[in-house]
NUMAR-503972 format. One line per 10 residues: number of its first residue (from 0); their letters; for each residue y, z, x of N, C-alpha, C. Coordinates in Angstrom, 3 decimals, padded with zeros to 6 digits. Layout:
! NUMAR-503972
NUM) a) Y,Z,X,Y,Z,X,Y,Z,X  ... $
! end
This chain:
! NUMAR-503972
0) mkrivflslt) -001.044,000.442,000.654,-000.580,000.267,000.104,001.327,000.498,000.799  001.113,001.086,001.646,002.080,000.831,003.433,002.555,-000.992,003.294  001.981,-001.424,003.636,002.024,-002.476,004.405,002.708,-003.575,003.619  002.254,-003.482,001.930,003.156,-004.622,001.114,004.452,-004.146,001.076  004.818,-002.731,001.159,005.678,-002.326,000.906,006.910,-002.910,002.006  006.850,-002.294,002.900,006.627,-002.780,004.813,007.088,-004.531,004.507  006.173,-004.830,004.059,006.564,-006.562,004.209,007.615,-006.750,003.322  007.395,-006.523,002.022,007.938,-006.741,001.083,009.767,-006.874,001.261  009.884,-005.333,001.420,011.925,-005.085,002.583,012.446,-006.207,003.714  010.628,-005.738,004.299,010.916,-007.265,005.396,011.807,-008.393,004.691 $
10) flvlfgntif) 010.729,-009.488,003.751,011.005,-010.699,003.333,012.505,-010.347,002.733  013.643,-009.231,001.982,014.099,-009.346,001.513,015.125,-009.533,002.332  014.940,-008.239,003.270,016.509,-008.407,004.304,016.126,-009.902,005.359  015.155,-010.127,004.902,015.152,-012.046,005.978,016.101,-013.135,004.646  015.823,-012.757,003.562,016.492,-013.567,003.274,018.106,-013.413,002.314  018.323,-012.189,002.911,019.469,-011.563,002.502,019.648,-011.425,000.961  019.186,-010.684,000.857,018.626,-009.714,-000.413,018.662,-008.278,-000.038  019.480,-007.423,-001.138,019.426,-006.661,-000.727,018.168,-005.585,-000.974  017.770,-004.007,-000.682,016.597,-003.349,-000.762,016.530,-003.043,-001.890  017.823,-002.821,-002.915,017.392,-002.944,-004.262,017.079,-004.133,-005.607 $
20) sqntydflrv) 017.115,-004.832,-004.948,016.628,-005.770,-005.490,015.226,-005.786,-006.244  014.722,-006.166,-007.664,013.279,-006.059,-008.277,013.090,-006.988,-007.842  013.637,-008.866,-007.673,013.074,-010.195,-007.283,011.678,-010.075,-007.027  010.963,-010.846,-006.719,009.765,-011.853,-005.730,010.131,-012.813,-005.622  008.878,-012.885,-005.135,008.891,-014.903,-004.112,010.474,-015.094,-003.999  011.661,-014.913,-003.723,012.423,-014.819,-002.916,012.430,-016.080,-001.969  011.014,-016.641,-001.752,010.851,-017.894,-001.410,011.806,-019.445,-002.472  011.617,-019.181,-002.918,011.554,-019.778,-003.503,013.659,-020.644,-003.681  014.537,-019.253,-003.432,015.955,-019.752,-002.988,015.986,-020.766,-001.658  015.509,-020.108,-001.453,015.284,-021.137,000.518,015.714,-022.961,000.249 $
30) dmsaraaalg) 016.087,-023.151,000.559,017.027,-024.241,000.684,015.789,-025.510,001.520  014.998,-026.071,001.237,013.638,-027.514,001.629,014.453,-028.418,002.445  015.104,-028.655,001.354,016.312,-030.489,001.506,016.555,-030.041,003.343  016.526,-030.926,004.632,017.363,-030.628,005.320,019.450,-031.648,004.952  019.207,-032.126,003.957,020.453,-032.763,002.855,020.933,-032.025,002.794  020.309,-031.350,002.016,020.560,-030.429,001.007,020.953,-029.044,001.263  020.604,-028.667,002.589,020.769,-027.759,002.861,022.082,-027.581,003.908  022.465,-028.757,004.747,023.501,-029.520,005.840,024.955,-029.629,004.543  024.478,-029.477,003.197,025.598,-029.225,002.292,025.759,-028.187,001.915  025.389,-027.164,002.325,025.669,-025.302,002.051,024.822,-025.397,001.118 $
40) gsfvsnnddv) 023.540,-026.008,000.899,023.018,-025.877,-001.089,023.765,-026.576,-002.014  025.231,-027.470,-001.526,025.872,-027.757,-003.561,024.809,-029.451,-004.151  023.664,-029.225,-004.111,022.505,-030.111,-004.857,022.409,-030.140,-005.736  023.376,-029.616,-007.375,022.751,-029.518,-008.685,022.992,-030.792,-009.275  023.901,-031.691,-008.563,024.201,-032.747,-008.860,024.304,-034.289,-008.604  023.112,-034.139,-007.303,022.719,-034.857,-007.462,021.993,-035.814,-007.704  022.173,-037.308,-007.787,021.065,-038.332,-008.141,020.732,-038.622,-007.636  020.272,-039.042,-006.740,020.120,-040.099,-005.923,018.715,-039.654,-003.892  018.891,-038.638,-004.692,016.744,-037.784,-003.765,016.769,-037.288,-004.958  015.095,-036.894,-003.701,013.837,-037.118,-004.927,013.582,-035.264,-004.880 $
50) dvifynpagl) 014.237,-034.500,-003.377,014.188,-033.093,-003.291,015.098,-033.153,-004.380  015.870,-033.551,-005.329,016.776,-033.072,-006.314,015.937,-032.109,-007.279  014.540,-032.296,-007.590,013.684,-031.266,-008.015,013.870,-030.404,-008.086  014.089,-029.049,-006.912,014.044,-027.921,-006.347,015.415,-027.406,-006.901  016.620,-028.502,-007.539,017.332,-028.180,-007.570,018.270,-028.256,-009.744  017.673,-029.214,-009.848,017.908,-029.671,-011.452,017.136,-030.846,-011.124  016.213,-030.265,-011.549,015.027,-031.965,-012.784,015.454,-032.869,-013.796  016.953,-032.884,-014.024,017.602,-033.704,-014.547,017.866,-034.715,-013.654  018.711,-034.187,-012.158,018.690,-035.036,-011.238,017.518,-036.312,-011.256  016.182,-036.061,-011.499,015.181,-036.576,-011.484,015.477,-038.161,-012.233 $
60) esltsnpvsf) 016.136,-038.444,-012.689,016.147,-039.263,-014.030,016.556,-040.602,-013.499  017.666,-040.545,-012.851,018.554,-041.999,-012.230,017.668,-042.391,-011.151  016.590,-042.013,-010.565,015.728,-042.005,-008.781,015.480,-044.244,-009.682  015.115,-044.591,-008.729,014.780,-045.351,-008.507,013.654,-045.649,-007.463  012.387,-047.276,-008.069,011.277,-047.259,-007.020,010.312,-045.097,-007.452  009.979,-045.671,-005.866,008.423,-044.026,-006.178,008.749,-043.341,-004.967  009.905,-042.518,-004.778,010.309,-042.053,-003.241,009.810,-040.652,-003.343  009.327,-040.648,-002.003,008.226,-039.467,-001.342,009.519,-039.121,-000.040  008.943,-037.130,-000.172,010.058,-037.248,001.235,009.481,-035.192,000.997  009.589,-035.207,002.565,008.711,-034.219,003.606,010.095,-033.565,004.096 $
70) sfvkylmdin) 010.014,-032.453,003.762,010.719,-031.037,004.285,009.835,-030.537,005.927  010.506,-029.860,006.837,009.811,-028.648,007.329,011.379,-027.578,008.208  011.343,-026.299,008.163,011.986,-025.390,007.846,011.015,-024.304,009.057  012.532,-024.187,010.208,012.004,-023.163,011.851,012.331,-021.729,010.936  012.358,-021.097,010.107,012.671,-020.159,010.060,013.130,-018.370,010.877  013.434,-018.157,010.329,013.636,-016.942,012.040,011.714,-016.169,012.156  011.601,-016.142,013.183,010.593,-015.054,014.059,009.351,-016.690,013.761  008.542,-015.931,013.337,007.534,-016.782,013.028,007.282,-017.497,011.570  008.189,-017.499,011.495,008.277,-017.756,009.583,008.770,-019.410,009.523  007.772,-020.394,008.970,007.519,-021.818,008.269,007.580,-022.073,007.236 $
80) laslsfstqy) 008.618,-023.168,006.738,008.287,-023.549,005.351,007.482,-025.190,006.015  007.091,-025.480,005.004,007.090,-026.946,004.853,007.864,-027.029,003.128  007.626,-028.725,002.310,007.966,-029.560,000.778,007.471,-030.292,001.356  006.880,-031.050,-000.025,006.708,-032.242,-000.035,006.985,-032.779,-001.704  007.903,-034.032,-001.878,007.814,-034.158,-003.358,007.692,-035.759,-003.537  008.094,-035.908,-004.585,007.724,-037.291,-005.566,007.585,-037.642,-006.613  008.357,-038.657,-007.079,008.360,-039.043,-008.347,008.185,-040.872,-009.010  007.817,-040.528,-009.953,008.473,-042.355,-010.064,007.841,-042.029,-011.760  008.349,-043.441,-012.023,008.997,-043.764,-013.607,007.501,-044.569,-014.437  007.615,-043.747,-015.326,006.575,-044.593,-016.648,007.204,-045.414,-017.648 $
90) edigrfgaav) 007.034,-046.175,-017.468,007.707,-047.646,-018.889,007.774,-046.241,-019.690  009.287,-046.186,-020.576,009.072,-045.773,-022.423,008.252,-044.331,-022.707  007.906,-043.781,-020.967,007.841,-042.582,-021.625,008.501,-041.865,-020.537  009.720,-041.976,-019.211,010.385,-041.492,-018.130,009.613,-041.053,-017.296  010.438,-040.119,-016.026,010.540,-040.086,-014.687,009.916,-038.554,-014.681  008.761,-038.948,-013.604,007.883,-037.983,-013.063,008.672,-037.218,-012.108  007.552,-036.201,-011.891,007.637,-035.195,-010.053,007.075,-034.499,-010.082  006.415,-034.064,-008.041,005.849,-033.501,-007.991,005.894,-032.660,-007.574  006.179,-031.650,-006.980,006.170,-031.411,-005.462,005.636,-030.196,-005.088  005.681,-029.934,-004.107,004.419,-028.232,-003.179,005.642,-027.712,-002.157 $
100) kyinygsfde) 005.859,-026.167,-002.533,007.139,-025.705,-001.408,005.453,-024.759,-000.883  006.090,-024.629,000.664,004.908,-023.346,001.306,005.797,-023.152,002.223  005.203,-021.460,002.481,005.820,-020.881,003.548,004.636,-019.952,004.027  004.301,-019.701,005.489,003.547,-018.994,005.658,004.768,-017.795,007.001  004.315,-017.047,006.146,005.363,-015.411,007.198,004.706,-015.509,008.607  003.146,-016.332,008.622,002.755,-015.209,010.348,001.652,-014.395,010.286  000.950,-014.144,011.109,000.394,-012.730,011.192,000.749,-011.860,011.785  000.403,-010.284,010.784,001.173,-008.791,011.165,-000.342,-008.068,011.939  000.296,-007.524,012.776,-000.652,-005.949,013.068,-000.840,-005.499,011.577  -003.088,-005.399,011.781,-003.321,-004.038,010.981,-003.357,-003.086,011.057 $
110) tdmngktigt) -002.589,-001.488,010.917,-002.646,-000.396,011.508,-003.398,000.868,010.043  -004.085,001.283,010.981,-004.867,002.876,010.311,-003.494,003.689,010.505  -003.639,005.053,009.083,-002.849,006.191,009.351,-001.980,006.231,010.652  -002.543,006.461,011.439,-002.282,007.462,013.320,-001.272,006.091,013.978  -001.243,005.554,013.489,-001.074,003.856,014.026,-001.682,002.877,014.990  -002.792,002.916,014.789,-003.936,002.487,015.525,-004.189,000.865,015.610  -004.626,-000.434,015.457,-004.678,-001.637,016.310,-005.579,-001.519,015.610  -006.671,-002.180,013.488,-007.314,-002.118,013.313,-007.501,-003.535,012.230  -006.863,-004.852,012.783,-006.864,-006.166,013.026,-005.392,-007.125,012.759  -005.551,-007.748,011.809,-004.720,-008.359,011.792,-004.481,-009.585,010.048 $
120) fnanelaliv) -003.132,-010.100,009.979,-003.727,-009.961,008.291,-002.408,-011.366,007.966  -002.596,-012.139,007.110,-001.599,-013.073,007.132,-001.098,-012.880,006.001  -000.255,-013.645,006.354,001.228,-013.509,004.662,001.500,-014.610,004.068  001.656,-015.437,003.120,002.368,-016.660,002.432,002.241,-016.948,001.443  002.744,-017.710,000.883,003.826,-017.807,-000.696,002.676,-019.603,-001.071  003.247,-019.772,-002.028,003.063,-020.985,-002.592,004.006,-021.900,-003.911  004.609,-022.719,-004.028,004.763,-023.538,-005.423,004.881,-024.484,-005.911  003.642,-024.857,-007.304,003.139,-026.311,-006.790,004.144,-026.878,-008.361  004.415,-027.838,-008.133,005.681,-028.743,-009.615,005.926,-029.136,-010.198  005.594,-029.410,-011.418,005.797,-030.684,-012.453,007.130,-031.038,-012.732 $
130) gyankldrnl) 007.160,-032.163,-013.126,009.028,-032.313,-013.685,008.760,-033.343,-014.010  009.720,-033.460,-014.718,010.257,-034.486,-015.908,011.569,-035.118,-016.138  011.817,-036.341,-016.185,013.276,-036.301,-016.652,013.031,-037.144,-017.648  014.459,-037.683,-018.446,015.168,-038.501,-019.500,016.202,-039.088,-019.614  016.005,-040.112,-020.386,018.030,-039.991,-020.693,018.311,-039.043,-022.414  019.165,-038.419,-023.109,019.572,-037.235,-023.873,020.902,-038.403,-024.510  021.419,-038.775,-023.185,022.596,-039.879,-024.610,023.202,-040.519,-023.528  024.080,-041.943,-023.218,024.473,-042.583,-022.717,025.205,-041.834,-020.850  024.792,-041.437,-020.117,025.185,-041.168,-019.141,025.037,-039.444,-019.099  023.923,-038.614,-019.989,023.724,-037.962,-020.049,022.525,-037.519,-019.717 $
140) fygadvkfiy) 021.662,-036.507,-018.596,020.268,-036.598,-018.431,019.643,-035.343,-018.873  018.341,-034.892,-019.288,017.769,-033.627,-018.732,016.493,-034.310,-018.070  016.555,-032.663,-017.762,014.905,-032.654,-016.926,014.143,-030.524,-017.242  013.474,-030.770,-016.838,012.727,-029.968,-016.464,010.777,-029.403,-015.687  010.992,-028.998,-014.981,009.863,-028.720,-014.147,009.575,-027.425,-014.976  007.943,-027.175,-014.222,007.413,-026.608,-014.414,006.218,-025.594,-013.105  005.920,-024.926,-012.732,005.616,-024.285,-011.783,004.750,-023.042,-011.987  003.803,-023.602,-011.200,002.536,-021.912,-010.732,002.908,-021.881,-009.579  003.477,-020.236,-009.391,003.695,-019.489,-007.829,002.844,-018.741,-007.532  002.086,-018.252,-006.475,001.398,-017.796,-005.974,001.272,-017.295,-004.848 $
150) sgiadrtsta) 001.370,-016.025,-004.779,001.381,-015.296,-003.456,001.190,-013.571,-002.602  000.590,-014.644,-001.786,-000.937,-013.601,-001.030,-000.490,-012.709,000.418  -000.678,-011.067,000.255,-000.323,-010.248,001.797,-001.803,-010.045,001.983  -002.173,-010.326,003.685,-003.346,-009.726,003.609,-004.346,-009.995,002.327  -005.155,-008.942,001.305,-006.299,-009.255,000.666,-005.424,-009.175,-000.835  -004.269,-009.348,-000.931,-003.905,-008.466,-002.139,-003.518,-009.999,-002.395  -002.714,-010.320,-004.144,-002.423,-011.477,-004.402,-001.726,-010.963,-005.776  -000.572,-012.134,-005.787,-000.195,-011.886,-007.173,000.224,-013.370,-007.317  000.486,-013.645,-008.935,000.787,-015.566,-009.433,001.300,-015.225,-010.329  002.481,-016.513,-010.865,003.338,-016.690,-011.790,003.407,-017.920,-012.051 $
160) mavdlglhya) 004.270,-018.152,-013.883,004.587,-019.724,-014.264,005.715,-019.823,-014.593  006.818,-020.125,-014.507,008.045,-020.302,-014.406,008.541,-021.867,-014.966  009.556,-021.751,-015.215,010.186,-022.986,-015.464,011.290,-022.996,-015.715  012.209,-024.619,-014.749,012.982,-024.739,-014.417,013.987,-025.564,-015.392  015.079,-025.538,-016.734,015.630,-026.133,-017.087,017.100,-026.849,-016.947  017.084,-028.865,-017.007,018.221,-028.246,-016.678,019.389,-029.917,-017.029  020.515,-030.163,-016.558,021.618,-031.563,-017.418,022.004,-032.070,-016.227  021.807,-033.229,-016.171,023.039,-034.220,-015.844,024.221,-035.005,-016.689  025.061,-034.344,-015.637,026.292,-035.927,-016.353,026.842,-037.122,-015.571  026.798,-038.062,-015.697,027.934,-038.992,-014.703,028.909,-039.802,-015.529 $
170) ipdknwnfgf) 029.332,-039.623,-014.507,030.930,-041.259,-015.048,030.991,-041.715,-014.015  029.677,-042.720,-014.301,029.644,-044.017,-013.251,030.832,-044.985,-012.836  031.775,-045.221,-012.985,033.038,-045.670,-012.425,033.894,-044.715,-012.465  034.088,-044.111,-011.983,034.935,-042.495,-011.853,033.572,-042.218,-010.208  032.828,-042.270,-010.103,031.677,-042.231,-009.343,032.009,-039.918,-009.659  031.728,-039.126,-010.814,031.408,-038.270,-010.400,030.379,-037.735,-010.952  029.729,-036.570,-011.077,028.825,-036.726,-011.697,028.132,-034.477,-010.969  027.835,-034.131,-012.677,027.841,-032.783,-012.795,026.692,-032.649,-013.425  026.106,-030.664,-012.582,025.015,-030.288,-013.609,024.477,-029.648,-013.699  024.117,-029.126,-014.071,023.953,-027.483,-014.379,021.987,-027.145,-014.836 $
180) ailnvggqls) 021.962,-026.416,-014.185,020.114,-026.197,-013.887,019.993,-023.999,-014.428  019.032,-023.755,-014.922,018.284,-022.647,-014.600,017.161,-022.438,-014.415  017.176,-021.773,-012.990,015.626,-021.784,-012.194,014.830,-020.424,-012.660  013.601,-020.683,-012.235,013.154,-019.600,-012.500,012.983,-018.880,-013.090  012.633,-019.392,-014.814,012.530,-018.402,-015.853,011.202,-018.705,-016.046  010.306,-017.286,-016.416,009.313,-017.230,-016.505,008.983,-015.752,-015.925  007.764,-015.791,-016.109,006.735,-013.999,-015.365,005.798,-014.169,-014.693  005.069,-012.752,-013.855,004.211,-012.933,-013.095,002.886,-012.497,-014.209  001.647,-013.859,-014.202,000.811,-013.604,-014.792,-000.272,-012.054,-013.865  000.333,-012.484,-012.642,-000.609,-011.442,-011.769,-000.048,-010.491,-011.202 $
190) syyntkenlp) -000.396,-009.344,-010.564,001.187,-008.593,-009.562,000.127,-008.342,-008.333  000.557,-007.276,-007.249,-000.287,-006.901,-006.327,-000.753,-005.658,-007.008  000.019,-004.565,-007.630,-000.028,-004.217,-007.823,-000.279,-003.533,-009.920  000.311,-002.756,-010.290,000.267,-002.183,-011.534,001.376,-002.658,-011.977  002.667,-002.774,-011.003,003.891,-003.211,-011.864,004.479,-004.463,-011.331  005.031,-005.158,-012.554,005.378,-006.250,-012.080,006.518,-006.643,-012.014  007.139,-007.917,-010.713,008.674,-008.605,-010.846,009.027,-008.632,-010.843  010.226,-008.909,-011.088,011.485,-010.003,-011.946,011.286,-011.294,-011.326  011.466,-012.386,-011.385,011.401,-013.619,-010.923,012.813,-013.699,-010.547  013.342,-015.281,-009.563,014.582,-014.950,-008.620,015.389,-015.746,-010.054 $
200) ldvligaskr) 015.706,-015.657,-011.044,016.653,-015.951,-011.917,017.800,-016.755,-011.805  018.513,-018.301,-012.114,018.903,-018.293,-010.868,019.904,-019.390,-011.679  021.249,-019.403,-012.215,022.052,-020.696,-013.170,023.686,-020.929,-011.840  023.248,-021.971,-012.282,024.186,-022.756,-011.875,024.374,-024.014,-011.784  025.960,-024.084,-011.634,026.776,-025.503,-012.215,027.195,-026.282,-010.707  027.246,-027.201,-010.545,028.455,-027.745,-009.490,028.697,-028.969,-010.397  029.747,-029.870,-009.370,030.238,-031.304,-009.105,030.037,-031.623,-007.504  029.859,-033.310,-008.004,029.676,-034.229,-007.175,031.382,-035.272,-007.166  031.696,-035.512,-006.374,032.626,-036.908,-005.929,032.397,-037.885,-005.682  032.156,-038.476,-005.036,032.744,-040.277,-003.571,034.006,-040.216,-004.259 $
210) lenlplrlsl) 034.776,-040.878,-003.119,035.949,-040.824,-003.121,036.515,-042.388,-003.481  037.051,-043.077,-003.211,036.554,-044.056,-004.184,037.317,-045.151,-002.641  038.470,-044.665,-001.975,038.938,-045.382,-000.727,038.771,-044.467,000.521  038.057,-043.719,000.975,036.951,-042.973,001.866,035.179,-043.073,002.108  034.678,-042.966,002.789,033.395,-042.977,003.101,033.039,-041.692,003.055  033.197,-040.840,001.994,032.645,-039.602,001.518,032.795,-038.724,000.237  031.724,-037.677,000.112,031.237,-036.902,-001.178,030.940,-035.585,-000.918  031.653,-035.081,-001.583,032.295,-034.116,-001.836,031.608,-033.174,-002.826  031.028,-031.961,-002.638,030.259,-031.362,-003.796,030.669,-029.953,-003.880  030.186,-029.274,-004.694,030.386,-028.222,-005.043,029.572,-027.305,-006.209 $
220) dfhrlnqdrd) 029.415,-026.023,-006.054,028.937,-025.619,-007.224,028.085,-024.116,-006.745  028.268,-023.965,-007.806,028.335,-022.135,-008.223,027.517,-021.789,-008.416  026.766,-020.931,-007.600,025.139,-020.729,-007.772,025.119,-018.909,-008.477  023.960,-018.721,-009.199,023.860,-017.533,-009.263,025.006,-016.767,-010.800  024.945,-017.254,-011.977,025.995,-017.087,-012.395,025.749,-016.246,-012.629  024.100,-016.148,-013.529,023.037,-014.674,-013.868,024.014,-013.390,-013.268  023.945,-013.379,-011.894,023.887,-012.189,-011.679,024.772,-011.116,-011.633  025.000,-009.302,-012.034,025.586,-008.525,-012.284,026.644,-008.975,-011.431  028.335,-008.654,-011.295,028.752,-008.430,-010.229,029.820,-007.383,-011.040  030.918,-006.499,-010.005,031.788,-005.989,-010.907,032.562,-005.964,-011.766 $
230) nfaqrfkafs) 033.389,-007.414,-011.949,033.943,-008.306,-012.311,033.927,-009.623,-013.057  034.427,-009.744,-013.802,034.349,-011.593,-013.506,034.396,-012.803,-012.665  035.940,-012.625,-012.076,035.833,-013.049,-011.195,034.874,-013.438,-010.405  034.077,-011.868,-009.724,033.414,-011.944,-008.908,031.874,-012.869,-009.047  031.469,-013.110,-010.178,030.507,-014.368,-010.865,030.934,-015.428,-010.122  031.174,-015.707,-009.374,031.548,-017.166,-009.052,032.033,-016.318,-007.353  031.160,-015.856,-007.171,031.116,-015.150,-005.516,030.427,-016.668,-004.721  029.932,-016.641,-005.161,027.820,-017.578,-004.326,028.965,-019.548,-005.012  029.554,-019.486,-003.893,029.906,-020.749,-004.359,029.754,-021.979,-003.089  029.150,-022.906,-002.588,028.681,-023.637,-002.446,029.801,-025.028,-001.790 $
240) vgaeftlskv) 029.666,-025.757,-000.849,030.430,-026.908,-001.030,030.102,-027.582,000.195  029.956,-029.288,000.414,029.714,-029.609,000.490,030.368,-030.840,001.065  030.342,-031.567,002.667,030.569,-033.154,002.626,029.833,-033.787,003.536  029.569,-035.496,002.593,028.937,-036.092,003.774,030.036,-037.450,003.455  029.729,-037.743,005.456,031.042,-038.942,005.488,029.534,-039.587,006.318  029.895,-041.160,005.786,028.565,-042.080,005.576,029.386,-042.717,006.678  029.043,-043.273,008.041,029.939,-043.697,009.309,029.225,-044.864,009.662  027.872,-045.078,008.689,027.592,-046.197,008.623,026.616,-047.109,007.471  026.393,-047.682,007.727,024.762,-047.913,006.507,023.602,-047.374,006.865  023.255,-046.970,008.741,022.781,-046.065,008.960,022.985,-044.977,009.206 $
250) mklrfgydne) 023.990,-044.387,009.324,024.595,-042.684,009.929,024.621,-042.288,008.341  024.782,-040.820,008.826,025.701,-039.691,007.738,025.002,-038.499,008.880  027.283,-038.360,008.731,027.056,-036.724,009.105,027.750,-036.401,007.951  026.728,-034.503,007.531,026.869,-033.811,006.890,027.959,-032.643,007.172  028.633,-031.578,006.367,028.759,-029.692,006.435,028.732,-029.692,005.533  028.836,-028.349,005.367,028.505,-027.450,004.124,029.315,-026.388,004.420  029.164,-025.191,003.375,029.624,-023.915,003.375,029.279,-023.122,002.152  028.390,-022.097,003.166,027.956,-020.678,001.350,028.090,-019.688,001.377  029.204,-019.378,001.053,030.011,-017.874,000.973,029.794,-016.958,000.259  028.593,-017.329,-000.003,027.201,-015.998,-000.556,026.623,-015.739,000.772 $
260) rradfkigtt) 026.246,-016.346,001.406,025.622,-016.730,002.813,026.245,-016.411,003.968  027.438,-015.811,003.529,028.472,-015.511,005.384,028.095,-014.077,004.378  028.462,-013.921,003.744,029.038,-012.462,003.320,027.637,-011.150,003.507  026.434,-011.422,002.933,025.009,-011.668,003.855,025.095,-010.905,004.894  024.882,-011.646,005.746,024.529,-011.804,007.286,026.366,-011.109,008.020  027.287,-010.787,007.625,028.307,-009.864,008.262,027.637,-008.399,008.646  027.872,-008.897,009.811,027.975,-007.589,010.586,028.874,-006.558,011.343  029.059,-005.144,010.242,030.445,-004.850,010.932,031.196,-005.736,010.032  032.759,-006.398,011.287,033.470,-007.091,011.113,033.335,-008.391,011.164  031.790,-008.764,011.545,031.434,-009.900,012.392,030.670,-010.870,011.656 $
270) agiagfnvgl) 031.264,-011.843,011.636,030.119,-012.811,011.048,029.643,-013.741,011.371  030.547,-014.437,012.839,030.288,-015.446,013.369,031.052,-016.826,012.543  030.083,-018.048,012.123,029.715,-018.837,011.581,028.738,-019.319,010.671  028.390,-017.648,010.626,027.479,-017.813,008.894,027.639,-017.803,007.623  026.989,-018.787,007.758,027.476,-019.395,006.032,027.999,-021.010,005.640  027.831,-021.478,008.023,027.974,-022.844,007.775,026.718,-023.946,008.153  027.221,-024.706,007.693,026.228,-025.820,008.462,026.754,-026.731,008.797  025.545,-027.778,009.396,025.764,-028.980,009.478,024.760,-029.898,009.685  024.757,-031.472,009.081,023.848,-031.732,009.372,023.793,-033.196,009.426  022.951,-034.615,010.102,022.864,-035.518,010.518,021.879,-036.677,009.690 $
280) gfkvsdyqfd) 021.722,-037.572,009.516,021.066,-038.575,008.855,020.664,-040.117,009.232  020.016,-040.205,009.575,020.350,-041.894,009.869,018.547,-042.404,009.835  019.339,-044.077,008.860,018.069,-045.010,008.265,017.010,-045.638,009.819  016.236,-045.435,009.632,015.172,-046.577,010.373,013.968,-047.626,009.868  014.054,-049.021,009.454,013.719,-049.503,008.111,013.667,-049.248,007.433  012.855,-048.952,006.456,012.414,-047.946,005.671,012.421,-046.854,005.328  012.936,-046.361,006.440,012.448,-044.334,006.672,013.753,-043.808,006.486  014.323,-042.701,005.563,015.446,-041.922,006.465,015.095,-040.213,006.963  015.688,-040.252,008.411,015.814,-039.339,008.820,016.701,-038.141,008.448  016.514,-036.734,008.572,017.163,-035.906,008.042,016.971,-035.183,008.775 $
290) yaysslglvg) 018.553,-034.762,009.186,018.206,-033.005,010.631,019.299,-031.901,010.193  019.227,-030.477,009.946,020.443,-029.788,009.251,020.584,-028.681,009.818  021.518,-028.084,010.550,021.089,-026.529,010.787,022.104,-025.258,010.246  021.759,-024.397,009.983,022.220,-023.338,008.938,022.267,-022.241,010.107  023.922,-021.784,010.383,023.853,-020.995,011.003,023.435,-019.449,009.925  023.009,-018.090,010.841,023.119,-017.331,009.696,024.017,-015.843,011.418  025.004,-016.288,011.353,025.369,-014.889,012.577,024.502,-014.974,013.365  025.394,-013.588,013.744,024.184,-013.147,015.143,022.669,-012.638,014.274  022.231,-013.187,013.491,020.944,-013.224,013.321,020.283,-014.330,013.716  021.263,-015.745,013.701,020.117,-016.382,014.348,020.430,-017.844,013.458 $
300) glhrigvsts) 019.730,-018.898,013.631,019.942,-019.822,013.220,018.794,-020.878,012.114  018.690,-021.544,011.618,017.683,-022.116,010.464,017.914,-023.325,010.767  016.663,-024.184,011.541,016.915,-025.695,011.820,016.040,-026.396,010.525  016.245,-027.680,009.808,015.448,-028.386,008.978,015.205,-029.693,009.882  014.291,-030.325,009.897,014.197,-031.724,009.228,013.970,-032.320,007.903  013.404,-033.382,008.164,013.012,-033.863,006.835,012.651,-036.054,006.964  011.474,-036.232,006.668,011.797,-037.625,006.300,011.346,-038.201,004.996  011.875,-039.309,004.146,011.830,-039.474,003.162,011.908,-041.120,003.485  010.777,-042.171,002.085,011.230,-043.306,002.233,010.102,-043.900,001.252  009.998,-044.895,000.205,009.839,-044.292,-001.309,008.168,-045.397,-001.079 $
310) l) 008.007,-045.363,-002.036,006.359,-046.166,-001.639,005.584,-047.468,-002.686 $
! end
């Protein structure tokens, strides 16, 4: 029991949550896409990337062909994450998507009550996602994901089911896109012990604009609007902004800022460059390669890589 409690607290600290959090499966909050991470996570209004399935399933409807994307995240210590996403269109039915999100926390020493090492154990979590999107009205689209979530720590496991719901509205002639999503609505099917925990429910809204006279796309998202705050204005504390510059037909430069991450990783009066992100995307033949670096201030930084194409 002690090792389960210790690991749970460790994971909450690593992912920027307080020890008072009642949530489990916080790995669902981690940005997998290198492109999205480079933009500070402001991706709810995206409509041209299959990884939007993790942010707003309604964005799937505007995709073309059969895009597939693989991402890898080098987290702190020995923690690694990977994801795979895919989408295809079925005529007269709508667009479907599927994704897998996996995290491995590495190997840990198992000790007895006297602190003597008696073996090792592993910890990992997994989410299997099936999504669907279609047109609701002119330039207005809806989408939904169904998720099966698994978590294992040593010989203990827990499972959950959840849904994501989203809307996407586009103004094509003005290059505006708007997104709204409610993520991780559901509950545990089974828990580690007798106490069930909440899923990391997230309500987010955002917009993006491709400028007419500059090769630049700007995005702004507000996350965790459902979270209790001291006052109404504080509800908008968790915002992120992103800027994507098209340098050429084959190369893009990206910058992003996550305001709440900067606050979470502030140590004393110092935050360093926590919350700031930078990335690069380049196209080679039919493949898109992406890289992103996300700063956690004095704690360290995250490296993400991604590759995508169409089948």
